[in-house]
C-alpha beads as a LAMMPS data file, in Angstrom:
LAMMPS data file: protein, C-alpha beads

216 atoms
215 bonds

1 atom types
1 bond types

-500.0 500.0 xlo xhi
-500.0 500.0 ylo yhi
-500.0 500.0 zlo zhi

Masses

1 110.0

Atoms # bond

1 1 1 188.280 147.039 224.340
2 1 1 189.271 148.466 227.727
3 1 1 187.068 147.366 230.812
4 1 1 188.164 148.654 234.457
5 1 1 187.300 146.439 237.185
6 1 1 186.960 147.844 240.829
7 1 1 187.586 145.328 243.273
8 1 1 189.885 142.095 243.022
9 1 1 188.016 139.723 245.226
10 1 1 187.289 136.193 243.988
11 1 1 184.516 137.437 241.235
12 1 1 186.479 140.581 240.236
13 1 1 189.442 138.134 239.826
14 1 1 187.556 135.370 237.765
15 1 1 186.129 138.214 235.619
16 1 1 189.568 139.679 234.927
17 1 1 190.968 136.284 233.854
18 1 1 187.963 135.731 231.662
19 1 1 187.871 139.080 229.929
20 1 1 191.708 138.695 229.352
21 1 1 191.254 135.531 227.390
22 1 1 189.009 137.659 225.310
23 1 1 191.785 139.881 224.513
24 1 1 190.069 142.864 226.441
25 1 1 192.745 145.633 227.748
26 1 1 191.920 145.279 231.608
27 1 1 192.889 147.571 234.760
28 1 1 191.928 146.079 237.985
29 1 1 191.710 148.641 241.048
30 1 1 191.818 147.773 244.747
31 1 1 193.147 149.079 247.662
32 1 1 194.774 145.908 248.901
33 1 1 197.715 145.295 247.373
34 1 1 197.794 141.630 248.447
35 1 1 194.633 141.370 246.365
36 1 1 196.503 141.527 242.927
37 1 1 197.965 138.039 243.915
38 1 1 194.711 135.999 243.147
39 1 1 195.206 137.151 239.706
40 1 1 198.052 135.073 238.964
41 1 1 200.869 135.059 236.118
42 1 1 198.491 134.489 233.382
43 1 1 196.766 137.762 233.650
44 1 1 198.414 140.440 231.513
45 1 1 196.436 143.621 232.426
46 1 1 197.126 146.708 234.664
47 1 1 196.835 146.821 238.279
48 1 1 196.335 149.784 240.500
49 1 1 196.411 149.890 244.266
50 1 1 193.948 152.625 245.798
51 1 1 190.573 153.375 246.538
52 1 1 187.961 152.867 243.437
53 1 1 186.252 156.009 244.800
54 1 1 189.177 158.292 244.058
55 1 1 188.765 160.364 240.907
56 1 1 192.800 160.403 240.640
57 1 1 192.689 156.781 241.077
58 1 1 190.487 156.355 238.359
59 1 1 192.036 158.595 235.971
60 1 1 195.202 156.509 236.370
61 1 1 193.333 153.688 235.387
62 1 1 192.101 155.230 231.972
63 1 1 188.697 155.489 232.886
64 1 1 188.129 158.534 230.332
65 1 1 189.127 155.597 227.600
66 1 1 186.987 152.921 229.213
67 1 1 184.662 150.959 227.256
68 1 1 183.059 149.420 230.688
69 1 1 183.472 149.349 234.286
70 1 1 182.533 146.802 236.526
71 1 1 182.283 147.794 240.462
72 1 1 182.869 144.554 242.437
73 1 1 184.054 145.652 245.927
74 1 1 182.589 143.939 248.879
75 1 1 180.379 147.102 249.705
76 1 1 177.072 147.690 247.867
77 1 1 177.162 151.582 248.391
78 1 1 180.578 151.649 247.003
79 1 1 179.775 149.730 244.150
80 1 1 176.642 152.046 243.457
81 1 1 178.577 155.418 243.705
82 1 1 181.420 154.173 241.648
83 1 1 178.769 152.918 238.879
84 1 1 177.167 156.280 239.180
85 1 1 180.483 158.324 239.039
86 1 1 181.567 156.207 235.978
87 1 1 178.149 156.550 234.237
88 1 1 177.324 160.117 234.962
89 1 1 180.507 162.051 235.456
90 1 1 183.010 160.140 233.120
91 1 1 180.324 158.895 230.415
92 1 1 181.545 155.163 230.562
93 1 1 179.258 153.108 228.058
94 1 1 178.737 150.355 229.614
95 1 1 178.609 149.946 233.503
96 1 1 177.357 147.493 236.057
97 1 1 177.336 147.137 239.872
98 1 1 177.323 144.002 242.145
99 1 1 174.650 144.683 244.518
100 1 1 173.743 141.915 247.442
101 1 1 170.802 143.833 248.739
102 1 1 168.083 142.880 246.190
103 1 1 165.626 145.873 247.185
104 1 1 168.611 148.236 247.062
105 1 1 169.392 146.705 243.690
106 1 1 166.229 147.399 242.407
107 1 1 166.123 151.064 243.546
108 1 1 169.349 152.054 241.757
109 1 1 168.218 149.814 238.619
110 1 1 165.098 152.508 238.400
111 1 1 167.593 155.159 238.556
112 1 1 169.421 154.115 235.761
113 1 1 172.673 152.111 237.241
114 1 1 172.672 148.250 235.794
115 1 1 172.856 145.955 238.606
116 1 1 173.789 142.184 239.129
117 1 1 172.503 140.745 242.518
118 1 1 174.259 137.294 243.109
119 1 1 171.477 136.369 245.563
120 1 1 168.798 136.880 243.026
121 1 1 170.929 134.841 240.360
122 1 1 171.699 132.495 242.711
123 1 1 168.216 131.430 243.923
124 1 1 166.828 131.264 240.384
125 1 1 169.537 129.214 239.114
126 1 1 169.029 126.651 242.406
127 1 1 164.854 126.586 241.248
128 1 1 166.009 125.562 237.705
129 1 1 168.164 122.751 238.877
130 1 1 165.303 121.617 241.118
131 1 1 162.723 121.780 238.784
132 1 1 164.229 121.388 235.378
133 1 1 161.876 121.507 232.037
134 1 1 162.471 121.237 228.534
135 1 1 161.680 125.159 228.904
136 1 1 164.669 125.932 230.927
137 1 1 165.959 129.213 229.370
138 1 1 169.243 129.217 227.510
139 1 1 169.933 132.733 228.537
140 1 1 168.817 135.001 231.260
141 1 1 168.614 138.613 230.999
142 1 1 168.900 141.228 234.137
143 1 1 168.166 139.292 236.997
144 1 1 166.032 136.510 235.558
145 1 1 163.243 138.576 234.568
146 1 1 163.125 137.631 231.210
147 1 1 164.677 134.117 229.856
148 1 1 165.560 133.023 226.236
149 1 1 164.322 129.742 225.289
150 1 1 164.780 127.507 222.655
151 1 1 162.701 124.654 221.737
152 1 1 161.790 122.287 218.614
153 1 1 158.559 123.590 217.183
154 1 1 155.725 120.805 218.652
155 1 1 153.208 119.178 216.627
156 1 1 150.298 121.284 217.845
157 1 1 151.901 124.423 216.075
158 1 1 153.133 123.138 212.619
159 1 1 151.222 125.318 210.049
160 1 1 150.080 127.663 212.616
161 1 1 151.601 131.018 212.716
162 1 1 153.582 133.044 215.066
163 1 1 151.322 135.539 216.525
164 1 1 149.459 132.320 217.952
165 1 1 152.597 132.115 219.768
166 1 1 152.944 135.801 220.849
167 1 1 151.510 137.396 224.152
168 1 1 152.199 140.954 224.559
169 1 1 154.851 141.654 227.250
170 1 1 155.103 138.170 228.300
171 1 1 155.698 135.877 225.069
172 1 1 157.684 136.772 222.044
173 1 1 159.304 135.016 219.145
174 1 1 162.666 136.554 218.662
175 1 1 163.952 134.135 215.776
176 1 1 163.426 130.642 213.871
177 1 1 165.949 128.700 212.615
178 1 1 165.190 126.593 209.524
179 1 1 166.855 124.637 207.047
180 1 1 170.198 125.914 208.391
181 1 1 169.429 129.855 208.590
182 1 1 168.348 131.867 211.264
183 1 1 165.756 134.507 210.869
184 1 1 163.383 137.141 213.093
185 1 1 159.860 136.348 211.892
186 1 1 156.823 138.244 211.341
187 1 1 153.473 137.600 212.832
188 1 1 152.310 135.898 209.839
189 1 1 155.168 133.488 209.699
190 1 1 153.733 129.902 209.648
191 1 1 155.814 127.397 211.589
192 1 1 156.912 124.325 209.886
193 1 1 158.408 120.710 210.758
194 1 1 161.704 120.574 212.378
195 1 1 161.784 124.437 212.926
196 1 1 163.629 125.606 216.132
197 1 1 162.241 128.498 217.645
198 1 1 163.729 130.763 219.927
199 1 1 161.539 132.874 222.635
200 1 1 161.830 135.606 225.078
201 1 1 159.726 134.716 227.857
202 1 1 159.030 136.811 231.204
203 1 1 159.762 134.711 234.340
204 1 1 156.058 134.486 235.464
205 1 1 154.932 133.141 232.003
206 1 1 156.351 129.784 231.700
207 1 1 153.128 128.017 232.451
208 1 1 151.354 129.937 230.032
209 1 1 154.419 129.301 227.411
210 1 1 153.571 125.563 228.522
211 1 1 150.163 125.526 227.559
212 1 1 150.457 127.106 224.161
213 1 1 152.893 124.648 223.414
214 1 1 150.832 121.975 224.326
215 1 1 153.154 120.719 227.122
216 1 1 150.419 120.368 229.708

Bonds

1 1 1 2
2 1 2 3
3 1 3 4
4 1 4 5
5 1 5 6
6 1 6 7
7 1 7 8
8 1 8 9
9 1 9 10
10 1 10 11
11 1 11 12
12 1 12 13
13 1 13 14
14 1 14 15
15 1 15 16
16 1 16 17
17 1 17 18
18 1 18 19
19 1 19 20
20 1 20 21
21 1 21 22
22 1 22 23
23 1 23 24
24 1 24 25
25 1 25 26
26 1 26 27
27 1 27 28
28 1 28 29
29 1 29 30
30 1 30 31
31 1 31 32
32 1 32 33
33 1 33 34
34 1 34 35
35 1 35 36
36 1 36 37
37 1 37 38
38 1 38 39
39 1 39 40
40 1 40 41
41 1 41 42
42 1 42 43
43 1 43 44
44 1 44 45
45 1 45 46
46 1 46 47
47 1 47 48
48 1 48 49
49 1 49 50
50 1 50 51
51 1 51 52
52 1 52 53
53 1 53 54
54 1 54 55
55 1 55 56
56 1 56 57
57 1 57 58
58 1 58 59
59 1 59 60
60 1 60 61
61 1 61 62
62 1 62 63
63 1 63 64
64 1 64 65
65 1 65 66
66 1 66 67
67 1 67 68
68 1 68 69
69 1 69 70
70 1 70 71
71 1 71 72
72 1 72 73
73 1 73 74
74 1 74 75
75 1 75 76
76 1 76 77
77 1 77 78
78 1 78 79
79 1 79 80
80 1 80 81
81 1 81 82
82 1 82 83
83 1 83 84
84 1 84 85
85 1 85 86
86 1 86 87
87 1 87 88
88 1 88 89
89 1 89 90
90 1 90 91
91 1 91 92
92 1 92 93
93 1 93 94
94 1 94 95
95 1 95 96
96 1 96 97
97 1 97 98
98 1 98 99
99 1 99 100
100 1 100 101
101 1 101 102
102 1 102 103
103 1 103 104
104 1 104 105
105 1 105 106
106 1 106 107
107 1 107 108
108 1 108 109
109 1 109 110
110 1 110 111
111 1 111 112
112 1 112 113
113 1 113 114
114 1 114 115
115 1 115 116
116 1 116 117
117 1 117 118
118 1 118 119
119 1 119 120
120 1 120 121
121 1 121 122
122 1 122 123
123 1 123 124
124 1 124 125
125 1 125 126
126 1 126 127
127 1 127 128
128 1 128 129
129 1 129 130
130 1 130 131
131 1 131 132
132 1 132 133
133 1 133 134
134 1 134 135
135 1 135 136
136 1 136 137
137 1 137 138
138 1 138 139
139 1 139 140
140 1 140 141
141 1 141 142
142 1 142 143
143 1 143 144
144 1 144 145
145 1 145 146
146 1 146 147
147 1 147 148
148 1 148 149
149 1 149 150
150 1 150 151
151 1 151 152
152 1 152 153
153 1 153 154
154 1 154 155
155 1 155 156
156 1 156 157
157 1 157 158
158 1 158 159
159 1 159 160
160 1 160 161
161 1 161 162
162 1 162 163
163 1 163 164
164 1 164 165
165 1 165 166
166 1 166 167
167 1 167 168
168 1 168 169
169 1 169 170
170 1 170 171
171 1 171 172
172 1 172 173
173 1 173 174
174 1 174 175
175 1 175 176
176 1 176 177
177 1 177 178
178 1 178 179
179 1 179 180
180 1 180 181
181 1 181 182
182 1 182 183
183 1 183 184
184 1 184 185
185 1 185 186
186 1 186 187
187 1 187 188
188 1 188 189
189 1 189 190
190 1 190 191
191 1 191 192
192 1 192 193
193 1 193 194
194 1 194 195
195 1 195 196
196 1 196 197
197 1 197 198
198 1 198 199
199 1 199 200
200 1 200 201
201 1 201 202
202 1 202 203
203 1 203 204
204 1 204 205
205 1 205 206
206 1 206 207
207 1 207 208
208 1 208 209
209 1 209 210
210 1 210 211
211 1 211 212
212 1 212 213
213 1 213 214
214 1 214 215
215 1 215 216
């Protein structure tokens, strides 16, 4: 998989190192040649000194063959423009832009640009650590709007069906692990003792999930 990273700051550097460990083909672009020193000897990808908004720089980095691009410069506006260019002009399948301004991130998300907002993610993580519960998501999707929760089936659900733990647009049973196998259940599947239930839950529905699980 070929990935381009625009911006070799702290986050761009860590992403490049992580993806290299996953045996991805990495190209890092930055207009400051000294920024590449952060990558260190273990990095074995390509580096290009230039402006990530420059079409020729992107072509030199192989954007026409890229499977993904991450725009991680210090400028929200630059990240958005690069992301839209990659997506709309070069048809890169997977594009994400870091945007610090949550309001701006939401606007561009509606325009089809996948964004990551460090402030929003950090706030959610602080809240999780300060208000830990057995229902802490093992994975958050988007900017935390939906969480994936894993829980042992509680006594009050044994013998009841999946539909009784389903709330449209709020709570959905994604999978059940039973007897060393995991499957996607239909609404009529009956919960059994020792089941491990995997749910998708919207951020505002945790209290409702607790009530359904008998945890309040």
